[in-house]
N, C-alpha and C positions, 0 to 999 in steps of 0.2 A: 673431586666435586660430585661426580656421579655416585660415589659410595655414600657421601653425606646425604645426598638427596634421597637415596634408597632407604635411609633410616626413618623417613617419614612414612614409608609404606610398611607399617608395622601391624602385626596381628594383635588381637586382644591379649593383654598381659597386665600384670601389676606394674604400674608406672615406675615403681622404685627400681625395677630391673633395667630401665633405660638409662642412657648417659645423662639425660636431662634430670630424671628423677633422682639419680645419685647425687648430682650437684646440689639440687634443691634441698634434699634431705640433709646433706652435710651442713648447709647454711642453717637450716632449722635446728639441727642438733647442737650447733655451736651456741645459738641463742638460748635454747632450752637448758643446756648445761649451765650457762651463765645465770639463768633465772633460779635454778635449783640451788646453786652455790650461795646466791644472795639470800634466798629464803632460809637456808640453813644457818646463815650468819645472824639473821633476824631472830630465829628461834633460840639460838645460843644466848643472845642478849636478853630475851624474854625469860629464859629459864633461870636467870639470876634472881628473879623476884617471884616468890610463891604466889603473891596476889595476882600475877599475870598468867596463871596457868591456863585459863580458858582461851586467852589470846594465843598462847604458845600452841595449844591443841588445834586452833584454827590454821595456824601456819603449817603445822604437821600435816593437816589434811591437804593443804595446797601442795606440799612437797610430794605426798603420796600420789596425787593426781598427775603431777608432772613426771614423776618417776615411772608411772604406768605408760605414759607416752614414750619415755626413753627406752622402755623395754620392747616397744613395737616399731622401732625405726626400720626394721627389715620389710615392712609392708606399708605401702602408700595408703591403701584403703583403710587399714586399721588406724593409721595415724589420722587420716582425714575424718573418720567417724568419731574417734575418741576425742580429738581436739575440738570438733564442732559441737559435741555434746557436753563438753566440759563446763561446769558451772562453779564459779567461785563462791564459797560460803560467805554469808554476811558477817562483817566484822562485829564482834560482840559489843553491846553497849553497857557501860557501867560508869555512871557519872561519879560514883563514890571514889573510884580509884583515880588518884591524881598523879600517879607516877609518870614522869615525862617520857619514859621509854615506850609507853602505850601509844602515844600520839606519833612519836618518831617511827615506830614500827608500822603503824597504819599508813603513814605517808610513803614509806619505803615499799610496802606491799602494793599500794596503789600504783606506784611507778613500775613495779615488776609486772602487774596485771596489764598495764598499758603496753609495756614492751612485748609481752607474750602475745597479746591480741593483735598487735601490729604485725609481728612476724607470721602469725597464723593466717591473718587476713591477706597477707602478701603472697604466701606460698601455698597453703592448703586450701585452694579456692574450689577445685573440682575433684571428683573421684576419678579413678583410672579410666573407667569407661568413657567419660566425657572428654578427657584429655586425649585418649587414643583416637576418638572420633574426630577431634579437632586436628590432630596430626595427619590423619588419613585425608581429611578435606584439604589440608595444605599440600599434600603430595603432588597432585597435578599442577598446582600453581608453582611449586618449587621446580618441577620438571620443566615447565615452560620457561621459567627464569633461567634455569641452567642452560637450556638450548639457546636462549637469547645471548647469554654470555659467550658461549662457544661460537655462535654465528658472528657476533661482534668481533671476537678475537681473530677469527679467520679473515674477516674483512680488513681488520686493522693490520694484520700481518701482510696481506696482499698490497694494501696501500703503502706500507713502509717499503715493501719490495720494489714497487713501481718507482718510488722516489729515492730508492737506494739509501734508506735511513735505518739505523738500529738504535734502540735505547739500552739502558743499563741492564735490564733483565735479559734482553736478547744476548748481550755480551756473555753473561753468565751461562745461559743455556746453550749458546753456540759453542762456548768453551767446553761444556760437558759433552756435546756431540763429537767434538774433535778429540777429546781425551779419553772417553769411555765408550765401550761397546758392550752389548749384552751377549753373553754366550751361555746358552742353556738357562740355568736359574740364577746366574751371578753376573756381576759386572766386572770387566777386566780392562786394563789399560790398552789403548790403541798404539800403533807404531809412533804416532806423533807424541804421545805421552812418554813413551820409552825414550825418545830422543831427548826430551826435557829432563828425564830422570838422570841421564848421563851429564847433562849440562849443569844442573844445579848442585852446588856443593852443600849448601845449607838453605833451609826454608825457615824464615823467622816470622812468627805470627804474634801480633799484639792484640789485646782485648779478646783473647780466645774464648772467654765465657759467652761472647755474643756471636760466635760463628753459627752459621746455619748449615743444613745438610748439603746444599749445593756447593758451598765453599769447601766443606769437608771432603766431598768427592773430588773436587778439582785439585785440592792440595795433596790428597793421598795419591792421586793418579800420577803426579810428577815427583813423588818422594821415593827415595830408596828404602824407606821403611824405618830408617834409624837416623835421619838427618833433619827432623823437624823440631824446632825449639819454640815452645808456646809459652806466652806470658798471660796471666789473667787472674781474676778473682771473682768467683761465682757470686759472692755477696754483692757485687756491683753489676750484675746482669740486669739490664733494663730494656732489652729489645725483643722480647717475646712477640710483640705485636708485629715485628718485622721478620718473623719465623726464626729468631735465634733459638738455639737448642742448648741450654746450659748443661743438659745431661751429657753432652759430648765432653765437656770439661770435667764433670763429676766422675764419669766413667774412668777417665785417665787419672784423676786425682785419687780415686780409691784403689786403682790397680797398679799405678806406678809406685816404685819403691825408693826409699832414701838411699843415699850413696853407699852407706855401710852394709845395706842388706841386698845389694844388687846381684842378680844372676846375669849370665851373658846376654840373654834376649829380653831382659826387662827394660821398660822405660824408666828413666830416673826422675824423681820428684825433688825439687829444691823449694823449700818453704821459706818465704821471706816475711816473717811476722814481726820484725823489729820496726818500730815506728820512730822516726827521727825528727818528727815535726812537733810533737806535743809533749806536754808535761804529764807526769804520772797521774795527777788528779783527773785530767781529761780522759786518759785511757781507761782509768778505773771505772768511771761512770759510763763510758761507752760500752765497756765489756759487761758491766752489770745490766744495762738496759737490754743489750742484744742477747745476752745469755737467757733472758726471760722471754723474749719475743720471737727469736729466730730459731726455727727447727727445720727438720727435713721437709716437713709439710709446707712450712711457710719460709721460703728462702733457699730450699734445696740442700741445706746443710745444717748439721747440728752445731750451734755456736757454743762450744765448750772450751775448756782450758787449752785444748790443742789448737783452737782457732783464735784465741785471744790476741789482741794487739799488745806487744810487749815494749817496754820502755827502751828506746835506743838513744834518745837525746840526753845531753848532760848539761844541766843548768846549775849555775852557782846558787847556793842557798843564801837567802837574805840575812842581814845581820839581825840580831835579836832586837825586839822592841820597834821593828819597822811595821808599817801598816800594810802587811801582805798576808792575806788569809791562806793562800795556797789550797783553797777548796773549790770544788765545783758547786755552784749554787743553782738550785732549781726553783724558779718562781712559777706558781700556778695561778692562773687567772680563772676565777669561778664565773662561768658564763651561763649557769643554769637558768637564770632569769629569762634568757632569750631563747633557750633551746627548743621550746615548743613552736616557735614562730619561724624557724629557719629551715631551709631546704638542706637535706643531708649533703647534696652534691655541690653546694656553693658556700662561700664564706660570708658571714654576716658583716657588713661594713662597720656597724657599731662595735662589734667584737674586735675588729682589727684596730679601730681607733683606740679602744680601751687598752689593748695590748701595746700599741705604739706609745701611748702615754706612759705606761709602766716602764717601758724600755728607756724612754727619754728621762724619766725621773731617776732611774737606776744609774744612767750615765752621769747625770748631774751629781748624784751622791758620790760616785767613784772619784770624779774630778775634784769635788769640794773636799773630800776626805784625804786628798793627796795619797791615794792608793799607789803602792809601789809596783813598778813593772821592770823587767830585766831588759837592759839595752846592751847589745854586744860591745859597743864602744865605751859606754859610761858606767856599766854595771847597773845597779838598781837606782831608779830615779822616780820622780813623781809622774803619775800617768798624765798623758795629754790626749786631747780629742782624737788626734790622728792615730793613736794606738788602738782605737776601738773600731770594730767592724760588726755590722749587723747582717747576719745571713738569713735570707728569706727563700722559701721554696720557689716562689715566682715573684719577679720584681715589677713587672709592667704595671699592674694595678695597685700593688701594695706600697711600692716605694714612695709615691707622692704623699700617701697618708702618713708614713713614717717621717718624711721630710718636714711636713707641716708640724707634727708633734714636737720634733726636735727644734725647729725654728721658733716655735712658741716659747721655748725655754732658752732662746738665744744660743743654741748649740750649733756650731758650724757643721754642715753636712754636705757630702757629695754623693750623688748616685749616678751610675753610668748607664741607666736605662735608656737614655736618649729621648725619652718621650717629651720632656719639657723643652728640650732643644728644638725638636720638630714642631712644637706647638707655638714657638715664639712668633711674634708679629712679622719679623723680617723674613723668616723661612716661609710662613704661610703666604706672604705677599708674592714671593718668587714662585711658590707652587701655583698660586692663582694665575700668575703671568704665563707660566708654562702651559697651564690648562687652556687659556684662551688663545695662545699661539696654536695649540692643537685644534681647538674648536671654539671660535669666537662667539658661538650662540649660547654659551653657558653664562647665564645672567649674574649669578652671585660672584663667581671669580672675576667677571668683567667689572662689576661695581667695586669689588675689593681693590682692583688695580687702579680704577679711576679715582677712588678716594685716597689712595696711597700717595707717598711722595713721588711715585713714578708719573701718575696722571695729574695729580695736584688739583682734582676737581673739588 
């Protein structure tokens, strides 16, 4: 913590050289690159029409301006100055030209200008001098907060000691103290750890991609060095906010070797890439999507043919002329009409309603068309409502909206969110009763119980 606080005590420098500057420039670069690619696409379409040459030259001017920014990403102040002086040329006027591409290009260009201005106004707000001044002013405040945290921690530890209590973090750190000691510049196992090394034949770790450094030290301290078996998938690592270090997994994944290439002291890597749950069409679309979006930078691993999910399941093929498509279908809902009015961090309720109605309609179509699904007992048969599942990122707020859309089309639906159960009158009445048993001065729960079959007022 003290190291991080000291980063605010910074001498005058170009802000791009700081950790904060690098992160912000990376975000700016991503949006800038996207704008340039889109402008080049617009120019390519305009170039198909000789009459639209002056419009194409305007777009070329835009591209050159943004490419100048792209060439100065190593300096915050150059970026700041160039971007804030950047002026977009006025779109040429020519009422004689009625080619549709002219208006389409103008609309696309206006959207790109909006996107660029938004990211510029969000990131390139001050020059380095002003930012460093702000950071320096934060330094004594951060130092005071740091001291407060340490003082609180000391008091908290004392209080726990008095009451003879420990929490989960204490267990981890007390384990570290018991198992590891510092000798000169390195950490070595204590006598306690050595006793456990002799005791454990094998150490098995699940979800290894979410291990943190504390757990790694503990496990290594009680291992013989060749008796740890780890299972994990770095593509499923979701606990960085709890100090998970997927690089621990990656390091072993890259350095351990397959059985046929093992030397005596190597760790062995067993890759389990066969998928026994899904049909080929599901795996193909999954591989296609992740090959394009997952990289070392985003996801810690290059998603290539070595990482693909491979078909392991064996499904009977349907008879000819049955209503079975065997394809993955991607339905896209165009929400552009609403995009200017919604907050990026929240989902618009109208959008969710729209999506849920599309899903309900699709389910109705599948059932009415007697779409064929495979049943282990019966073989291929007509689809039933119970064959269909809707997967949502979060169910608590979304499930009720989907339930309504499905009910509107008389489609039976079950959701295990539990929200509607807890909101039922019977449960709410008992909750009110418990509240007034605890504290009879609560007016609304009291009235609820009085008006209910319990009080019968």
